[in-house]
KOLFIMI-495356 format. One record per residue: residue number from 1; residue in three letters; x, y, z of N, C-alpha, C in turn. Coordinates in steps of 0.2 Angstrom, whole numbers. Atoms other than C-alpha are relative to their C-alpha. Layout:
N
- lummar drenro n.c1 n.c2 n.c3 ca.c1 ca.c2 ca.c3 c.c1 c.c2 c.c3
- NUM Ala X Y Z X Y Z X Y Z
...
// end
This chain:
400
- lummar drenro n.c1 n.c2 n.c3 ca.c1 ca.c2 ca.c3 c.c1 c.c2 c.c3
- 1 Met 4 -3 5 -238 -381 315 4 0 -6
- 2 Thr -3 0 6 -235 -383 297 -3 5 -5
- 3 Leu 2 -5 5 -237 -370 283 0 -3 -7
- 4 Asn 0 2 7 -243 -374 266 2 5 -5
- 5 Ala -2 -5 5 -238 -365 250 -4 6 0
- 6 Tyr 5 -6 0 -253 -353 251 1 4 6
- 7 Ser -1 -3 -6 -250 -349 269 7 4 0
- 8 Ile -6 -3 1 -232 -345 265 0 6 -5
- 9 Leu 1 -5 5 -237 -334 250 -3 6 3
- 10 Ile 4 -5 -4 -249 -325 261 4 4 5
- 11 Ile -5 -3 -4 -236 -321 274 5 4 -3
- 12 Leu -5 -4 4 -223 -315 262 -3 6 -3
- 13 Ser 4 -6 3 -236 -304 253 -1 5 6
- 14 Ile 2 -5 -6 -241 -296 270 6 3 2
- 15 Leu -6 -3 -2 -223 -293 274 3 5 -5
- 16 Val -1 -5 5 -220 -284 258 -4 6 1
- 17 Val 4 -6 -1 -235 -273 261 2 4 6
- 18 Leu -2 -4 -6 -229 -269 278 6 4 -1
- 19 Ser -6 -3 1 -212 -265 272 -2 7 -4
- 20 Tyr 2 -6 3 -220 -252 260 -3 5 4
- 21 Leu 3 -5 -5 -230 -245 274 5 3 5
- 22 Phe -6 -2 -4 -214 -244 284 3 6 -3
- 23 Asn -4 -5 4 -206 -234 270 -4 7 0
- 24 Tyr 4 -6 -1 -221 -222 271 0 3 6
- 25 Leu 0 -3 -6 -221 -220 289 7 3 2
- 26 Ser -6 -2 0 -202 -218 288 1 7 -2
- 27 Ala 0 -6 3 -204 -203 277 -3 6 4
- 28 Ile 4 -5 -4 -216 -195 289 3 1 7
- 29 Leu -3 -1 -7 -208 -199 306 7 0 0
- 30 Arg -7 0 0 -190 -199 300 3 -6 4
- 31 Ile -3 6 -3 -187 -216 308 2 -5 -6
- 32 Pro -2 5 5 -177 -228 297 -4 -6 -1
- 33 Ser 5 6 1 -188 -241 289 3 -6 3
- 34 Val -3 6 -2 -175 -254 293 -1 -2 7
- 35 Leu 2 1 -7 -178 -252 312 -6 -3 1
- 36 Leu 7 2 0 -196 -255 309 0 -8 -2
- 37 Leu -1 7 2 -191 -271 299 3 -4 5
- 38 Ile -3 4 -5 -180 -277 312 -4 -2 6
- 39 Gly 5 1 -5 -193 -275 325 -5 -5 -2
- 40 Ser 4 5 3 -205 -284 314 2 -7 0
- 41 Gly -3 6 -1 -193 -298 313 0 -3 7
- 42 Ile 0 2 -7 -192 -299 332 -7 -3 1
- 43 Gly 7 2 -1 -211 -300 332 -2 -6 -3
- 44 Leu 1 7 4 -211 -314 319 3 -6 4
- 45 Lys -3 6 -4 -200 -324 330 -4 -2 6
- 46 Phe 5 1 -5 -212 -322 345 -6 -4 -2
- 47 Ala 6 3 3 -226 -327 334 2 -7 -2
- 48 Ala -2 7 2 -216 -342 327 0 -5 6
- 49 Ile 0 4 -6 -213 -348 345 -7 -1 3
- 50 Tyr 7 0 -3 -231 -345 350 -4 -6 -4
- 51 Phe 3 4 4 -237 -355 335 3 -7 -1
- 52 Gly -4 7 1 -224 -369 336 3 -1 -7
- 53 Phe -3 1 6 -216 -365 320 7 3 0
- 54 Glu -7 -2 0 -197 -363 317 3 0 -7
- 55 Leu -4 0 6 -187 -357 302 6 -4 0
- 56 Pro -7 3 0 -171 -367 297 5 6 1
- 57 Pro -6 -5 -1 -154 -358 300 0 5 -5
- 58 Thr 0 -6 5 -154 -341 292 6 3 -1
- 59 Lys -6 -4 1 -136 -336 292 2 0 -7
- 60 Thr -2 0 7 -132 -342 275 -5 4 -5
- 61 Leu 5 -4 4 -148 -334 268 1 7 1
- 62 Leu -1 -7 -2 -144 -318 277 6 2 -4
- 63 Glu -6 -2 4 -127 -318 269 -1 1 -7
- 64 Ile 2 0 8 -134 -321 251 -4 7 -1
- 65 Leu 4 -6 1 -147 -307 254 4 6 1
- 66 Gly -4 -5 -1 -134 -296 261 4 2 -6
- 67 Ile -4 -2 5 -122 -297 247 -4 3 -6
- 68 Thr 4 -3 6 -136 -295 233 -3 7 2
- 69 Gly 2 -6 -2 -143 -281 243 5 6 0
- 70 Leu -5 -5 1 -127 -272 244 1 2 -7
- 71 Ile -1 -2 7 -125 -273 226 -5 4 -3
- 72 Phe 6 -3 2 -142 -267 222 0 7 3
- 73 Ile 0 -7 -3 -141 -252 234 5 4 -2
- 74 Val -6 -4 3 -124 -246 228 -2 2 -7
- 75 Leu 2 -1 7 -131 -248 210 -5 5 0
- 76 Glu 5 -5 -1 -146 -238 215 3 7 1
- 77 Ala -3 -7 -1 -136 -224 222 4 3 -6
- 78 Ser -5 -3 5 -123 -223 208 -5 2 -6
- 79 Leu 5 -2 6 -138 -222 195 -3 6 1
- 80 Asp 3 -6 -2 -144 -207 205 5 6 0
- 81 Leu -5 -5 0 -127 -198 204 2 3 -6
- 82 Thr -3 -3 6 -121 -185 191 7 2 1
- 83 Ile -7 -2 -1 -103 -181 188 0 7 -3
- 84 Gln -1 -6 2 -100 -163 187 6 3 3
- 85 Arg -6 -3 -2 -84 -152 189 -1 3 7
- 86 Lys 1 -4 -6 -92 -142 203 -1 -5 6
- 87 Lys 1 5 -5 -95 -158 213 6 -3 2
- 88 Leu -6 4 -2 -77 -164 214 2 2 7
- 89 Arg -2 -2 -7 -74 -154 230 -4 -4 5
- 90 Leu 4 4 -5 -89 -163 238 2 -7 0
- 91 Ile -2 7 0 -84 -180 232 7 -1 3
- 92 Gly -7 0 -4 -66 -177 238 -1 0 7
- 93 Arg 1 -1 -7 -72 -172 255 -4 -6 3
- 94 Ala 3 6 -2 -84 -187 256 4 -6 0
- 95 Phe -5 6 -1 -70 -199 252 5 1 5
- 96 Phe -5 -1 -5 -58 -191 264 -4 -1 7
- 97 Ser 4 1 -7 -72 -192 278 -1 -7 1
- 98 Ala 1 7 -1 -76 -210 274 7 -4 2
- 99 Leu -6 3 -1 -57 -215 274 3 1 7
- 100 Ile -3 -1 -6 -51 -206 289 -5 -2 6
- 101 Leu 5 2 -5 -67 -209 300 0 -8 1
- 102 Leu 0 7 0 -66 -228 295 6 -2 4
- 103 Ala -6 2 -3 -48 -229 300 1 1 8
- 104 Phe 0 -2 -7 -49 -219 317 -5 -4 4
- 105 Thr 5 3 -4 -65 -227 322 2 -8 1
- 106 Ser -2 7 0 -58 -245 318 5 -1 6
- 107 Val -6 1 -5 -42 -242 328 -3 1 7
- 108 Cys 2 -1 -7 -51 -235 343 -4 -5 3
- 109 Ile 4 6 -2 -64 -249 344 4 -6 1
- 110 Ala -5 6 0 -50 -262 341 4 1 7
- 111 Phe -3 -1 -6 -41 -254 356 -4 -2 6
- 112 Ile 5 2 -5 -56 -257 367 -1 -7 0
- 113 Phe 0 8 1 -58 -275 361 6 -3 3
- 114 Ala -6 3 -2 -40 -278 364 1 0 7
- 115 Gln -1 -1 -8 -40 -272 382 -5 -4 3
- 116 Tyr 6 4 -4 -57 -279 387 0 -7 -1
- 117 Tyr 1 7 1 -56 -296 379 7 -3 0
- 118 His -6 3 0 -37 -298 381 3 -4 -6
- 119 Thr -2 3 7 -33 -302 363 5 4 -3
- 120 Asn -5 -4 4 -20 -296 350 -4 5 -4
- 121 Phe 3 -6 3 -23 -280 341 -3 -2 -7
- 122 Asn 2 2 6 -25 -289 324 -7 -3 0
- 123 Gln 7 3 -1 -40 -300 330 -5 5 2
- 124 Ala 5 -5 -2 -48 -285 338 -2 4 -5
- 125 Leu 1 -4 6 -46 -275 322 -5 -3 -5
- 126 Val 4 4 5 -55 -289 312 -7 1 2
- 127 His 6 -1 -3 -70 -286 324 -2 7 0
- 128 Ala 2 -7 0 -69 -268 324 -2 3 -6
- 129 Ile 2 -3 6 -70 -264 306 -7 0 -2
- 130 Pro 8 0 2 -88 -270 303 -4 5 4
- 131 Leu 3 -5 -4 -93 -259 317 1 7 -1
- 132 Ser -2 -7 2 -85 -244 309 -2 2 -7
- 133 Val 2 -1 7 -92 -245 292 -7 3 0
- 134 Ile 7 -3 1 -107 -233 287 -4 -4 -4
- 135 Ser 4 4 4 -121 -243 280 -4 4 -5
- 136 Ser 3 -3 6 -126 -237 263 -7 -2 -1
- 137 Ala 7 3 1 -141 -249 264 -5 4 5
- 138 Ile 4 -4 -4 -148 -238 278 0 7 -1
- 139 Ala -1 -7 2 -141 -221 274 -3 3 -6
- 140 Ile 2 -3 6 -145 -219 256 -8 0 -1
- 141 Pro 7 -1 0 -164 -223 257 -3 5 5
- 142 Ser 3 -4 -5 -166 -213 272 1 8 -1
- 143 Val -2 -7 1 -159 -196 265 -3 2 -6
- 144 Ser 3 -1 6 -170 -196 250 -4 7 0
- 145 Asn 3 -7 -1 -179 -180 257 4 6 2
- 146 Met -5 -6 -2 -163 -170 261 1 4 -7
- 147 Asp -2 -3 6 -157 -157 249 5 -3 -3
- 148 Glu -4 4 4 -147 -162 235 8 0 2
- 149 Glu -7 0 -2 -130 -157 242 2 -5 6
- 150 Lys -1 5 -6 -132 -166 259 -1 -7 -2
- 151 Arg 2 7 2 -140 -181 251 6 -3 -4
- 152 Glu -6 3 4 -125 -183 238 6 -1 5
- 153 Phe -5 1 -4 -113 -181 252 -1 -6 4
- 154 Val 1 6 -4 -121 -195 262 1 -6 -5
- 155 Ile -1 6 5 -122 -206 246 7 -2 -1
- 156 Tyr -7 2 1 -104 -204 242 4 -2 6
- 157 Glu -3 2 -6 -98 -205 260 -1 -7 2
- 158 Ser 2 7 -2 -108 -221 264 3 -5 -5
- 159 Thr -3 5 5 -103 -229 247 7 -1 1
- 160 Phe -7 0 -1 -85 -225 249 2 -4 7
- 161 Ser -1 3 -6 -86 -231 267 -1 -8 -1
- 162 Asp 1 7 2 -93 -248 261 6 -3 -4
- 163 Ile -5 2 4 -80 -250 248 7 -1 4
- 164 Leu -6 0 -4 -65 -245 259 -1 -5 6
- 165 Gly 1 4 -6 -72 -255 274 1 -7 -3
- 166 Ile -1 7 2 -73 -271 263 8 -1 -2
- 167 Val -7 1 2 -55 -268 256 4 -1 7
- 168 Phe -4 1 -7 -48 -265 274 -2 -6 3
- 169 Phe 1 6 -3 -57 -280 281 3 -6 -3
- 170 Asn -3 6 4 -51 -292 267 7 0 1
- 171 Tyr -8 -1 -1 -33 -285 270 1 -3 7
- 172 Val -1 2 -7 -34 -288 289 -1 -7 1
- 173 Val 1 8 -1 -41 -306 288 4 -4 -4
- 174 Met -5 4 4 -29 -312 275 7 1 2
- 175 Asp -7 -1 -1 -11 -315 276 3 4 -5
- 176 His -2 -4 5 -3 -301 267 8 2 2
- 177 Pro -6 -2 -1 15 -295 265 0 7 4
- 178 Ser 0 -6 -3 20 -280 275 4 5 -3
- 179 Gly -4 -5 3 28 -263 271 -1 1 -8
- 180 Leu 0 -1 8 32 -260 252 -4 -5 -3
- 181 Gly 4 6 4 25 -277 247 -7 1 1
- 182 Ala 7 -1 -1 8 -273 255 -2 6 -5
- 183 Ala 2 -5 4 7 -257 245 0 -2 -7
- 184 Phe 0 2 6 12 -265 229 -6 -5 -2
- 185 Glu 5 5 0 -1 -279 232 -7 4 -1
- 186 Phe 6 -4 0 -15 -266 236 0 4 -7
- 187 Gly 0 -4 7 -10 -256 220 -2 -5 -6
- 188 Gly 2 5 5 -11 -272 210 -7 -2 0
- 189 Asp 7 1 0 -28 -276 216 -5 6 -2
- 190 Leu 4 -5 2 -34 -259 213 0 1 -8
- 191 Ile 0 0 7 -28 -259 195 -4 -5 -3
- 192 Ala 3 6 3 -35 -276 192 -8 1 0
- 193 Ile 7 -1 0 -53 -271 198 -2 6 -4
- 194 Val 1 -6 5 -52 -254 188 -1 -3 -7
- 195 Ala 0 3 7 -48 -264 172 -6 -5 -1
- 196 Ile 6 4 0 -62 -277 176 -6 4 -1
- 197 Ser 6 -4 0 -74 -263 179 -1 4 -7
- 198 Ile 1 -3 6 -70 -254 163 -3 -5 -6
- 199 Val 2 5 5 -72 -270 152 -7 -2 1
- 200 Ser 7 2 -1 -88 -275 161 -5 5 -1
- 201 Thr 4 -6 1 -95 -258 160 -2 1 -7
- 202 Ile 1 -1 8 -92 -257 141 -5 -6 -2
- 203 Ala 4 6 2 -99 -275 139 -8 1 2
- 204 Leu 7 -1 -2 -115 -271 149 -4 5 -3
- 205 Ile 4 -5 4 -119 -255 141 -1 -2 -7
- 206 Phe 1 3 7 -117 -263 124 -6 -4 0
- 207 Leu 6 4 0 -129 -276 129 -6 3 1
- 208 Leu 6 -4 -1 -142 -264 136 -2 4 -6
- 209 Asn 2 -4 6 -141 -254 120 -2 -4 -6
- 210 His 2 4 6 -143 -268 108 -5 -6 1
- 211 Ser 4 6 -1 -153 -281 117 -8 3 -1
- 212 Thr 8 -2 1 -172 -281 112 -4 -5 4
- 213 Ser 4 4 -5 -177 -294 125 -3 4 5
- 214 His 3 -3 -5 -189 -289 138 3 -2 7
- 215 Val -3 2 -6 -179 -298 151 8 2 1
- 216 Arg -7 -2 0 -163 -288 148 3 2 6
- 217 Phe -2 -3 -6 -162 -280 165 2 -5 5
- 218 Phe -2 5 -5 -162 -296 175 6 -4 -3
- 219 Leu -6 3 3 -149 -303 163 6 5 2
- 220 Thr -5 -5 -2 -139 -287 166 2 -1 8
- 221 Phe -1 1 -7 -141 -290 185 4 -6 1
- 222 Ala -4 7 0 -135 -308 183 7 1 -1
- 223 Ile -7 -1 2 -120 -303 174 4 4 5
- 224 Leu -3 -5 -5 -116 -289 186 2 -4 7
- 225 Ile -1 4 -6 -118 -301 201 6 -5 -1
- 226 Leu -5 6 1 -108 -315 193 7 3 0
- 227 Thr -7 -3 0 -93 -303 189 2 3 7
- 228 Tyr -2 -3 -6 -94 -295 206 2 -6 5
- 229 Ser -1 6 -4 -94 -313 214 7 -3 -2
- 230 Ile -6 3 2 -79 -319 204 6 5 2
- 231 Ala -5 -4 -2 -69 -303 208 1 0 8
- 232 Lys 0 1 -7 -74 -305 226 4 -6 2
- 233 Tyr -3 7 -2 -68 -323 226 8 1 0
- 234 Phe -7 -1 0 -50 -316 222 1 6 4
- 235 His -1 -5 -5 -52 -303 236 1 7 -3
- 236 Leu 0 -7 3 -54 -288 225 -5 4 2
- 237 Pro 6 -5 -2 -64 -272 230 -5 0 -5
- 238 Ser 5 1 6 -79 -278 219 -5 6 0
- 239 Leu 5 -5 0 -90 -263 224 2 5 -5
- 240 Ile -2 -5 5 -80 -252 213 -3 -1 -7
- 241 Leu 3 2 6 -86 -262 198 -7 2 0
- 242 Val 7 -2 0 -104 -259 203 -1 8 0
- 243 Leu 0 -7 0 -101 -240 206 2 3 -6
- 244 Cys -2 -2 6 -92 -238 190 -5 -1 -5
- 245 Phe 5 1 5 -106 -246 180 -5 5 0
- 246 Gly 5 -5 -1 -119 -235 187 1 7 -1
- 247 Leu -2 -7 2 -110 -219 186 1 1 -7
- 248 Val -1 -1 7 -105 -222 168 -6 0 -4
- 249 Leu 6 1 3 -122 -227 163 -4 6 1
- 250 Asn 4 -6 -1 -130 -212 171 3 6 -2
- 251 Asn -4 -6 2 -117 -200 165 3 -1 -7
- 252 Phe -3 2 6 -114 -207 148 1 5 -5
- 253 Gly -1 -6 5 -116 -190 139 7 3 1
- 254 His -7 -2 -1 -99 -186 147 5 -4 -4
- 255 Phe -5 4 3 -91 -200 138 -1 -1 -7
- 256 Tyr 3 1 6 -100 -198 122 5 3 -5
- 257 His -4 -2 5 -90 -196 106 -3 -2 -7
- 258 Pro 3 2 7 -95 -197 87 2 -7 -2
- 259 Leu -2 7 2 -85 -213 85 -4 -5 4
- 260 Ile 4 5 -4 -95 -221 100 -7 0 -3
- 261 Gly 7 -1 3 -111 -214 92 -1 -5 -6
- 262 Lys 2 5 5 -109 -227 78 -2 -6 3
- 263 Tyr 1 6 -3 -111 -241 90 -5 0 5
- 264 Leu 4 -1 -5 -121 -234 104 -5 6 -1
- 265 Ser 5 -5 0 -137 -223 105 0 4 6
- 266 Leu 0 -4 -6 -136 -209 118 -7 0 2
- 267 Glu 7 0 -2 -155 -207 118 -3 -6 3
- 268 Lys 2 6 -2 -158 -225 120 3 -2 7
- 269 Leu -3 2 -6 -146 -227 134 -3 5 6
- 270 Lys 4 -4 -5 -155 -212 143 -6 -3 2
- 271 Asp 6 4 -1 -171 -222 142 1 -6 4
- 272 Val -1 6 -3 -163 -238 147 2 2 8
- 273 Ser -2 -2 -6 -155 -229 162 -5 1 5
- 274 Lys 6 -2 -5 -172 -223 169 -3 -7 1
- 275 Glu 3 7 -2 -179 -241 167 4 -4 4
- 276 Leu -5 4 -5 -164 -249 175 -1 2 7
- 277 Lys 0 -3 -7 -165 -237 190 -7 -2 3
- 278 Leu 6 2 -3 -183 -241 192 0 -8 2
- 279 Met -1 7 -2 -180 -260 192 5 -1 6
- 280 Thr -5 1 -6 -165 -258 204 -3 2 6
- 281 Val 3 -2 -6 -175 -248 216 -5 -5 3
- 282 Glu 5 5 -2 -189 -261 216 3 -6 3
- 283 Thr -3 6 -2 -177 -276 218 4 2 7
- 284 Ala -3 -2 -7 -167 -267 232 -5 0 5
- 285 Phe 5 0 -5 -183 -264 241 -2 -7 3
- 286 Ile 2 6 -2 -188 -282 241 6 -4 4
- 287 Ile -6 3 -4 -170 -288 246 1 3 7
- 288 Arg -1 -4 -7 -168 -275 260 -6 -3 5
- 289 Thr 6 2 -5 -186 -280 267 2 -7 3
- 290 Phe -1 7 -3 -182 -299 269 7 0 4
- 291 Phe -6 0 -3 -164 -296 274 -1 2 8
- 292 Phe 0 -3 -6 -168 -285 289 -6 -4 4
- 293 Leu 5 5 -4 -184 -296 294 4 -6 2
- 294 Leu -3 6 -2 -173 -311 294 5 2 6
- 295 Phe -4 -2 -5 -160 -302 304 -3 1 7
- 296 Gly 4 0 -6 -173 -297 317 -2 -6 3
- 297 Tyr 2 7 -2 -179 -315 317 6 -3 4
- 298 Ser -5 4 -2 -162 -322 320 3 3 7
- 299 Ile -3 -3 -6 -158 -310 335 -1 -4 7
- 300 Asn 1 3 -6 -156 -319 352 -1 6 5
- 301 Leu 1 -6 -4 -164 -306 363 2 -1 7
- 302 Ser -3 1 -7 -157 -314 379 7 3 1
- 303 Leu -7 -3 0 -140 -307 374 -1 7 2
- 304 Leu 1 -8 -1 -147 -289 376 -1 1 8
- 305 Ala 0 -1 -7 -149 -292 395 7 1 3
- 306 Ser -7 0 -2 -130 -293 397 2 8 1
- 307 Gln -3 -6 -1 -122 -278 405 6 2 -4
- 308 Glu -5 -1 4 -107 -281 395 -2 2 -7
- 309 Val 2 -2 6 -116 -280 379 -2 8 0
- 310 Leu 2 -7 0 -124 -263 384 6 4 1
- 311 Leu -6 -5 -1 -107 -256 390 4 0 -6
- 312 Ile -4 0 6 -97 -261 374 -4 3 -5
- 313 Gly 4 -4 5 -112 -255 363 1 7 1
- 314 Ala 0 -7 -2 -112 -239 372 6 4 -2
- 315 Ala -7 -3 1 -93 -236 371 1 1 -8
- 316 Ile -1 0 7 -94 -240 352 -4 6 -3
- 317 Ile 4 -5 2 -108 -228 349 3 7 2
- 318 Ala -3 -6 -2 -99 -214 359 6 2 -4
- 319 Ile -6 -1 4 -83 -216 350 -2 2 -7
- 320 Thr 2 -1 7 -92 -216 333 -3 8 0
- 321 Leu 2 -6 0 -101 -200 337 5 6 2
- 322 Leu -6 -5 -1 -86 -191 345 4 1 -5
- 323 Leu -5 0 6 -74 -195 331 -3 4 -6
- 324 Arg 3 -3 6 -87 -190 318 -1 8 1
- 325 Phe 1 -7 -2 -91 -173 327 7 4 -1
- 326 Val -6 -3 0 -73 -169 329 3 1 -7
- 327 Phe -2 0 7 -68 -173 311 -3 4 -4
- 328 Leu 4 -4 5 -82 -165 302 0 7 2
- 329 His 0 -6 -2 -82 -150 313 6 4 0
- 330 Tyr -6 -3 -1 -64 -146 316 5 -1 -6
- 331 Phe -4 1 6 -56 -153 300 -3 1 -6
- 332 Leu 3 -1 7 -68 -153 286 -5 7 1
- 333 Lys 4 -6 -1 -77 -137 294 -7 -1 -2
- 334 Ile 7 1 1 -94 -145 292 -4 1 6
- 335 Asn 4 -2 -6 -105 -137 305 -7 -2 -1
- 336 Ser 6 2 1 -120 -148 302 -2 -6 4
- 337 Ala 2 5 -5 -129 -158 316 -3 -6 -4
- 338 Pro 3 6 4 -139 -169 303 6 -4 -2
- 339 Leu -5 4 3 -123 -174 294 4 -4 5
- 340 Thr -4 3 -6 -114 -178 311 -3 -6 2
- 341 Leu 4 5 -3 -128 -189 316 -1 -6 -4
- 342 Ile 2 5 5 -130 -199 300 6 -4 -1
- 343 Ala -5 5 1 -118 -213 302 -2 -7 2
- 344 Pro 3 6 -2 -129 -229 303 5 -6 -1
- 345 Arg -3 6 2 -122 -246 304 -6 -5 -2
- 346 Gly 5 4 2 -132 -260 296 2 -6 -4
- 347 Leu -1 6 5 -131 -272 281 7 -2 0
- 348 Ile -7 2 1 -113 -271 278 4 -2 7
- 349 Thr -3 2 -7 -109 -272 297 -2 -8 1
- 350 Ile 2 7 -1 -119 -289 298 4 -4 -5
- 351 Leu -4 4 5 -111 -295 282 7 -2 1
- 352 Leu -7 1 -2 -93 -292 287 1 -4 6
- 353 Phe -1 3 -7 -96 -298 305 -1 -8 -1
- 354 Tyr 1 7 2 -103 -315 298 6 -3 -4
- 355 Ser -5 2 5 -88 -316 286 7 -1 4
- 356 Ile -6 1 -4 -75 -317 300 2 -7 0
- 357 Pro -2 7 -1 -65 -333 299 -1 -3 7
- 358 Glu 1 4 -7 -69 -346 313 6 1 4
- 359 Asp -6 0 -4 -51 -346 318 2 7 3
- 360 Gln -1 -7 -3 -51 -327 321 -5 3 4
- 361 Lys 5 -3 -4 -67 -325 330 1 1 7
- 362 Leu 0 -1 -7 -68 -318 347 -7 -3 3
- 363 Gln 6 3 -2 -80 -330 355 -4 3 6
- 364 Ser 3 -4 -6 -83 -319 370 -3 6 -2
- 365 Leu 3 -6 2 -89 -305 359 -7 -2 -2
- 366 Ser 7 2 1 -108 -306 359 -3 3 -6
- 367 Glu 3 -3 6 -118 -303 343 -5 5 2
- 368 Gly 5 -5 -2 -130 -293 354 3 7 -1
- 369 Val -3 -6 1 -117 -279 352 -2 3 -7
- 370 Leu 2 -2 6 -121 -279 334 -7 4 0
- 371 Phe 7 -3 0 -140 -276 337 0 7 4
- 372 Ile 0 -7 -4 -136 -262 350 2 5 -4
- 373 Val -3 -5 4 -125 -253 338 -4 2 -6
- 374 Ile 4 -1 6 -136 -255 323 -6 4 2
- 375 Val 6 -4 -2 -152 -249 332 2 7 3
- 376 Phe -1 -7 -3 -144 -234 342 3 5 -5
- 377 Thr -3 -4 5 -134 -228 327 -6 2 -5
- 378 Gly 6 -1 4 -151 -229 317 -4 6 4
- 379 Leu 3 -5 -4 -159 -219 331 3 7 0
- 380 Met -4 -6 1 -145 -206 330 -2 3 -7
- 381 Met 2 -3 6 -149 -204 312 -7 3 -1
- 382 Thr 7 -3 -1 -167 -202 316 0 7 2
- 383 Leu 0 -7 -2 -163 -187 326 3 5 -5
- 384 Gly -3 -5 5 -151 -180 313 -5 2 -6
- 385 Leu 5 -2 5 -166 -181 300 -5 4 3
- 386 Leu 4 -4 -3 -177 -173 312 3 7 1
- 387 Leu -3 -6 -1 -165 -159 315 1 3 -7
- 388 Asn 0 -3 7 -163 -157 296 -7 2 -2
- 389 Lys 7 -2 2 -182 -156 294 -1 7 3
- 390 Gln 1 -7 -3 -181 -141 306 4 5 -3
- 391 Asn -4 -5 3 -168 -132 296 1 -2 -7
- 392 Pro 0 2 7 -173 -136 278 4 4 -5
- 393 Lys -3 -4 4 -164 -121 271 8 0 1
- 394 Glu -7 1 -1 -147 -126 277 3 -4 -6
- 395 Arg -3 3 6 -136 -130 262 7 -2 2
- 396 Ile -6 3 -1 -120 -140 262 6 5 -2
- 397 Glu -5 -5 1 -110 -125 254 1 4 6
- 398 Asp -1 -5 -5 -114 -115 269 3 -3 6
- 399 Val -3 3 -6 -107 -128 281 7 -3 -1
- 400 Ile -6 2 1 -92 -134 272 5 5 -1
// end
């Protein structure tokens, strides 16, 4: 069966409409819309087989959509965050939670992989890190109806988890010096990306303030993606650049000075920030839609019948939930079931897993494990959102 241009446009339009309906259902049922999208992708595969139509290999397209989706989702989140002195404690705890849980979860999963697949710890760790990162692509859109304190904790924690996960992953897969040399190299990378972030943010804000073109936002996106990709090429933690730009633009009043006022208009930048956020939300929605549809389409369902896949997947989920409960409850003193259960895996997990170099891949580790972990951590988050709905008055100040 062959599809003409109009048939393809009809299918794509229907998929976008379905994604919008899934977002509506997600808000009512508290089921992450990405799970519905993945399910639709699986349904599309059955339909394609039935009608004798097959898509070309989707791995490269998935990677492109994943990278751009991650950029837009982090930008969307940063444009929604405000910097206030009273929130520093919340931000610090979110960072500490992301760092410690990423490290401990990765080590525990790596230990399982090393023992089960009889491999060295470094190779096991390369595969464990993607499965330990909280997906901001799933967490951020799903918590929009939570109260401000919980929502911002999830946004900060998942964003930090993405950034730290990418840094940790890049460090493990590359040949780095050990000991003091590693610390200096990491410090150099951090200084480099902060410097690039400052220069890029100033340039982009100046562009947005002075540009009169109606296409300035996509020009901004293009420059941001270009800078991100170049920094990523040199193995720098590029998400810091995106986070920095969004935070500075949305909180420009904190950086305002009469000298700056000669070159930039505070009122105009406030309007620009609102418009840019709307464009970012719309673009992230489209990218997220097709990414998870393609992921669902690309899944080999026969892998899910394996007892090994189910066993490894269940072990990873159990470790994730146990470590998160112990750390939040006993170390951060956060006695909140919703926050304990909100630790989905998703876009960043898929993106990092597909980025593992061929010479380091565990051929015996099935991609079905990814599917199991993504779906069941999504269901865990659904339960957390339902519990949050039942306790709407619970505030994060009361549980921290």
